[in-house]
N, CA and C atoms as an extended XYZ file, in Angstrom:
285
Properties=species:S:1:pos:R:3:atomname:S:1:resname:S:1:resid:I:1 pbc="F F F"
N       107.139      261.626      211.078 N   MET     1
C       106.528      261.250      209.839 CA  MET     1
C       105.036      261.566      209.949 C   MET     1
N       104.425      262.000      208.839 N   ILE     2
C       103.009      262.345      208.812 CA  ILE     2
C       102.261      261.296      207.988 C   ILE     2
N       101.148      260.802      208.522 N   SER     3
C       100.353      259.813      207.797 CA  SER     3
C        99.556      260.499      206.701 C   SER     3
N        98.883      259.707      205.859 N   SER     4
C        98.054      260.264      204.787 CA  SER     4
C        96.887      261.064      205.350 C   SER     4
N        96.558      260.858      206.610 N   ARG     5
C        95.474      261.609      207.254 CA  ARG     5
C        95.981      262.880      207.923 C   ARG     5
N        97.271      263.114      207.849 N   GLY     6
C        97.842      264.315      208.443 CA  GLY     6
C        98.232      264.166      209.901 C   GLY     6
N        98.115      262.967      210.456 N   ALA     7
C        98.464      262.734      211.858 CA  ALA     7
C        99.926      262.322      211.968 C   ALA     7
N       100.554      262.697      213.081 N   TYR     8
C       101.941      262.312      213.316 CA  TYR     8
C       102.011      260.826      213.609 C   TYR     8
N       102.940      260.150      212.962 N   VAL     9
C       103.195      258.728      213.196 CA  VAL     9
C       104.643      258.607      213.630 C   VAL     9
N       104.893      257.979      214.765 N   GLY    10
C       106.248      257.827      215.290 CA  GLY    10
C       107.128      256.991      214.378 C   GLY    10
N       108.409      256.979      214.656 N   PRO    11
C       109.340      256.206      213.827 CA  PRO    11
C       109.057      254.704      213.920 C   PRO    11
N       109.385      253.994      212.841 N   ALA    12
C       109.162      252.551      212.803 CA  ALA    12
C       110.086      251.821      213.774 C   ALA    12
N       111.294      252.337      213.961 N   LEU    13
C       112.267      251.736      214.869 CA  LEU    13
C       112.518      252.667      216.043 C   LEU    13
N       112.930      252.093      217.153 N   GLU    14
C       113.308      252.901      218.308 CA  GLU    14
C       114.560      253.708      217.969 C   GLU    14
N       114.598      254.990      218.321 N   PRO    15
C       115.819      255.768      218.095 CA  PRO    15
C       116.977      255.170      218.894 C   PRO    15
N       118.178      255.238      218.330 N   ARG    16
C       119.363      254.724      219.010 CA  ARG    16
C       120.572      255.485      218.491 C   ARG    16
N       121.621      255.503      219.264 N   VAL    17
C       122.872      256.131      218.842 CA  VAL    17
C       123.459      255.280      217.724 C   VAL    17
N       123.869      255.956      216.655 N   ILE    18
C       124.439      255.239      215.515 CA  ILE    18
C       125.862      255.707      215.267 C   ILE    18
N       126.676      254.819      214.749 N   GLY    19
C       128.080      255.118      214.484 CA  GLY    19
C       128.275      255.820      213.159 C   GLY    19
N       127.666      256.981      213.008 N   LYS    20
C       127.778      257.766      211.777 CA  LYS    20
C       128.019      259.220      212.148 C   LYS    20
N       128.472      259.984      211.166 N   THR    21
C       128.612      261.417      211.347 CA  THR    21
C       127.970      262.101      210.154 C   THR    21
N       127.735      263.375      210.257 N   LEU    22
C       127.045      264.136      209.221 CA  LEU    22
C       128.057      264.833      208.325 C   LEU    22
N       127.883      264.693      207.035 N   LYS    23
C       128.730      265.395      206.072 CA  LYS    23
C       127.891      266.499      205.436 C   LYS    23
N       128.433      267.698      205.401 N   TYR    24
C       127.726      268.831      204.813 CA  TYR    24
C       128.750      269.811      204.261 C   TYR    24
N       128.282      270.665      203.370 N   LYS    25
C       129.155      271.669      202.765 CA  LYS    25
C       129.255      272.871      203.695 C   LYS    25
N       130.363      273.575      203.602 N   LEU    26
C       130.579      274.744      204.449 CA  LEU    26
C       129.443      275.752      204.300 C   LEU    26
N       128.949      275.924      203.073 N   GLU    27
C       127.865      276.889      202.856 CA  GLU    27
C       126.522      276.403      203.417 C   GLU    27
N       126.457      275.174      203.895 N   GLN    28
C       125.245      274.651      204.530 CA  GLN    28
C       125.307      274.731      206.051 C   GLN    28
N       126.435      275.171      206.574 N   GLU    29
C       126.617      275.174      208.026 CA  GLU    29
C       125.583      276.041      208.741 C   GLU    29
N       125.163      277.145      208.127 N   HIS    30
C       124.148      277.992      208.762 CA  HIS    30
C       122.826      277.241      208.934 C   HIS    30
N       122.521      276.321      208.025 N   LEU    31
C       121.304      275.516      208.156 CA  LEU    31
C       121.410      274.558      209.340 C   LEU    31
N       122.575      273.991      209.507 N   LEU    32
C       122.818      273.098      210.639 CA  LEU    32
C       122.715      273.862      211.964 C   LEU    32
N       123.242      275.085      211.999 N   ARG    33
C       123.133      275.906      213.219 CA  ARG    33
C       121.678      276.236      213.524 C   ARG    33
N       120.882      276.545      212.501 N   ARG    34
C       119.459      276.834      212.718 CA  ARG    34
C       118.741      275.611      213.281 C   ARG    34
N       119.029      274.462      212.702 N   LEU    35
C       118.405      273.227      213.167 CA  LEU    35
C       118.802      272.927      214.610 C   LEU    35
N       120.072      273.103      214.924 N   ALA    36
C       120.545      272.877      216.295 CA  ALA    36
C       119.892      273.862      217.266 C   ALA    36
N       119.767      275.118      216.857 N   SER    37
C       119.118      276.114      217.719 CA  SER    37
C       117.667      275.742      217.978 C   SER    37
N       116.972      275.302      216.935 N   ALA    38
C       115.573      274.896      217.099 CA  ALA    38
C       115.460      273.721      218.067 C   ALA    38
N       116.384      272.779      217.965 N   LEU    39
C       116.378      271.621      218.861 CA  LEU    39
C       116.583      272.052      220.313 C   LEU    39
N       117.532      272.942      220.548 N   VAL    40
C       117.800      273.407      221.913 CA  VAL    40
C       116.586      274.159      222.464 C   VAL    40
N       115.919      274.950      221.626 N   LEU    41
C       114.743      275.691      222.087 CA  LEU    41
C       113.589      274.759      222.476 C   LEU    41
N       113.504      273.602      221.858 N   GLN    42
C       112.438      272.640      222.153 CA  GLN    42
C       112.866      271.566      223.148 C   GLN    42
N       114.081      271.682      223.658 N   TRP    43
C       114.706      270.633      224.469 CA  TRP    43
C       113.834      270.142      225.616 C   TRP    43
N       113.283      271.050      226.384 N   ASP    44
C       112.524      270.657      227.578 CA  ASP    44
C       111.230      269.917      227.240 C   ASP    44
N       110.789      269.997      225.989 N   GLU    45
C       109.573      269.298      225.569 CA  GLU    45
C       109.858      267.855      225.155 C   GLU    45
N       111.122      267.517      224.973 N   LEU    46
C       111.500      266.165      224.545 CA  LEU    46
C       111.528      265.213      225.739 C   LEU    46
N       111.176      263.952      225.520 N   PRO    47
C       111.278      262.962      226.602 CA  PRO    47
C       112.735      262.829      227.065 C   PRO    47
N       112.928      262.545      228.338 N   ASP    48
C       114.277      262.424      228.906 CA  ASP    48
C       115.141      261.419      228.156 C   ASP    48
N       114.561      260.279      227.779 N   ALA    49
C       115.335      259.250      227.073 CA  ALA    49
C       115.830      259.770      225.725 C   ALA    49
N       115.009      260.559      225.043 N   LEU    50
C       115.421      261.120      223.755 CA  LEU    50
C       116.492      262.186      223.958 C   LEU    50
N       116.380      262.979      225.013 N   GLN    51
C       117.425      263.956      225.330 CA  GLN    51
C       118.763      263.246      225.540 C   GLN    51
N       118.748      262.178      226.321 N   ASP    52
C       119.978      261.417      226.583 CA  ASP    52
C       120.569      260.859      225.293 C   ASP    52
N       119.711      260.321      224.435 N   LEU    53
C       120.169      259.754      223.174 CA  LEU    53
C       120.804      260.829      222.292 C   LEU    53
N       120.174      261.983      222.193 N   ILE    54
C       120.701      263.064      221.352 CA  ILE    54
C       122.047      263.542      221.876 C   ILE    54
N       122.186      263.668      223.184 N   ILE    55
C       123.470      264.083      223.757 CA  ILE    55
C       124.543      263.034      223.474 C   ILE    55
N       124.217      261.764      223.643 N   ASP    56
C       125.185      260.702      223.350 CA  ASP    56
C       125.585      260.710      221.878 C   ASP    56
N       124.615      260.933      220.983 N   GLN    57
C       124.919      260.987      219.550 CA  GLN    57
C       125.794      262.195      219.245 C   GLN    57
N       125.489      263.332      219.851 N   ALA    58
C       126.283      264.547      219.628 CA  ALA    58
C       127.727      264.352      220.074 C   ALA    58
N       127.925      263.614      221.150 N   ALA    59
C       129.285      263.358      221.630 CA  ALA    59
C       130.047      262.437      220.684 C   ALA    59
N       129.337      261.623      219.937 N   LEU    60
C       129.962      260.648      219.049 CA  LEU    60
C       130.333      261.216      217.678 C   LEU    60
N       129.509      262.116      217.132 N   VAL    61
C       129.757      262.599      215.767 CA  VAL    61
C       131.038      263.422      215.688 C   VAL    61
N       131.614      263.441      214.501 N   GLU    62
C       132.819      264.230      214.263 CA  GLU    62
C       132.429      265.661      213.914 C   GLU    62
N       133.365      266.585      214.117 N   ASP    63
C       133.132      267.990      213.804 CA  ASP    63
C       134.335      268.516      213.046 C   ASP    63
N       134.121      269.570      212.273 N   ARG    64
C       135.224      270.183      211.526 CA  ARG    64
C       136.221      270.853      212.454 C   ARG    64
N       135.728      271.323      213.577 N   GLU    65
C       136.571      272.055      214.522 CA  GLU    65
C       136.608      271.310      215.846 C   GLU    65
N       137.614      271.628      216.630 N   GLY    66
C       137.673      271.062      217.971 CA  GLY    66
C       136.610      271.709      218.844 C   GLY    66
N       136.522      271.273      220.041 N   GLY    67
C       135.548      271.845      220.968 CA  GLY    67
C       134.981      270.749      221.840 C   GLY    67
N       133.950      271.101      222.569 N   ALA    68
C       133.327      270.152      223.487 CA  ALA    68
C       132.892      268.903      222.737 C   ALA    68
N       133.328      267.765      223.228 N   SER    69
C       132.890      266.513      222.615 CA  SER    69
C       132.483      265.489      223.666 C   SER    69
N       132.606      265.845      224.914 N   GLU    70
C       132.165      264.961      225.991 CA  GLU    70
C       130.676      265.190      226.233 C   GLU    70
N       129.953      264.123      226.500 N   ALA    71
C       128.516      264.228      226.728 CA  ALA    71
C       128.201      265.236      227.836 C   ALA    71
N       128.991      265.244      228.890 N   ARG    72
C       128.761      266.168      230.012 CA  ARG    72
C       128.865      267.628      229.554 C   ARG    72
N       129.865      267.939      228.709 N   ASP    73
C       130.032      269.303      228.204 CA  ASP    73
C       128.848      269.716      227.333 C   ASP    73
N       128.394      268.803      226.502 N   ILE    74
C       127.268      269.097      225.612 CA  ILE    74
C       125.997      269.300      226.429 C   ILE    74
N       125.775      268.448      227.416 N   GLU    75
C       124.594      268.592      228.271 CA  GLU    75
C       124.632      269.918      229.030 C   GLU    75
N       125.787      270.293      229.550 N   ASN    76
C       125.913      271.574      230.253 CA  ASN    76
C       125.602      272.740      229.328 C   ASN    76
N       126.036      272.641      228.074 N   PHE    77
C       125.724      273.699      227.111 CA  PHE    77
C       124.216      273.808      226.894 C   PHE    77
N       123.562      272.679      226.637 N   VAL    78
C       122.119      272.689      226.375 CA  VAL    78
C       121.365      273.242      227.576 C   VAL    78
N       121.727      272.800      228.759 N   ARG    79
C       121.027      273.244      229.971 CA  ARG    79
C       121.281      274.722      230.285 C   ARG    79
N       122.451      275.233      229.888 N   GLY    80
C       122.795      276.612      230.207 CA  GLY    80
C       122.553      277.608      229.093 C   GLY    80
N       122.043      277.137      227.944 N   ALA    81
C       121.833      278.035      226.802 CA  ALA    81
C       120.813      279.112      227.151 C   ALA    81
N       121.110      280.317      226.746 N   LYS    82
C       120.216      281.451      226.985 CA  LYS    82
C       119.324      281.650      225.766 C   LYS    82
N       118.102      282.078      225.998 N   THR    83
C       117.182      282.354      224.898 CA  THR    83
C       116.764      283.813      224.952 C   THR    83
N       116.324      284.317      223.814 N   CYS    84
C       115.791      285.677      223.756 CA  CYS    84
C       114.655      285.690      222.746 C   CYS    84
N       113.782      286.664      222.879 N   ALA    85
C       112.636      286.773      221.981 CA  ALA    85
C       113.093      287.221      220.601 C   ALA    85
N       112.362      286.778      219.581 N   LEU    86
C       112.628      287.248      218.228 CA  LEU    86
C       112.285      288.725      218.152 C   LEU    86
N       113.043      289.465      217.377 N   THR    87
C       112.751      290.888      217.244 CA  THR    87
C       111.458      291.109      216.481 C   THR    87
N       111.156      290.235      215.543 N   LYS    88
C       109.913      290.349      214.789 CA  LYS    88
C       109.380      288.947      214.540 C   LYS    88
N       108.240      288.644      215.118 N   MET    89
C       107.628      287.333      214.961 CA  MET    89
C       107.029      287.230      213.558 C   MET    89
N       107.225      286.105      212.856 N   PRO    90
C       106.617      285.925      211.535 CA  PRO    90
C       105.099      286.060      211.616 C   PRO    90
N       104.487      286.638      210.585 N   ALA    91
C       103.052      286.908      210.579 CA  ALA    91
C       102.221      285.653      210.822 C   ALA    91
N       102.632      284.527      210.262 N   ASP    92
C       101.854      283.300      210.424 CA  ASP    92
C       101.996      282.675      211.806 C   ASP    92
N       102.878      283.209      212.649 N   GLN    93
C       103.093      282.684      213.998 CA  GLN    93
C       102.459      283.556      215.078 C   GLN    93
N       101.945      284.720      214.693 N   ARG    94
C       101.359      285.632      215.691 CA  ARG    94
C       100.008      285.112      216.147 C   ARG    94
N        99.752      285.238      217.443 N   GLY    95
C        98.508      284.702      217.992 CA  GLY    95
C        97.559      285.683      218.468 C   GLY    95
């Protein structure tokens, strides 16, 4: 959350695993994949406790398809994910 001064303000409550799942339309799935990819790319910058919480939440949510649903499988995926450079960096991101 951003304050009126433009500074980052942390959440009002401590993050915790919740007993909910995400509902989205099939045509929105590409947005979810982009968000998940961004999260994995920033993974090592997140505090360990938040990493653990996200993995536990990922193991709990339902999915349209079968696949890895154990926390250990999800953690192995995140730790083993390969990255590659963008073919063309957006103009506003070039340094």
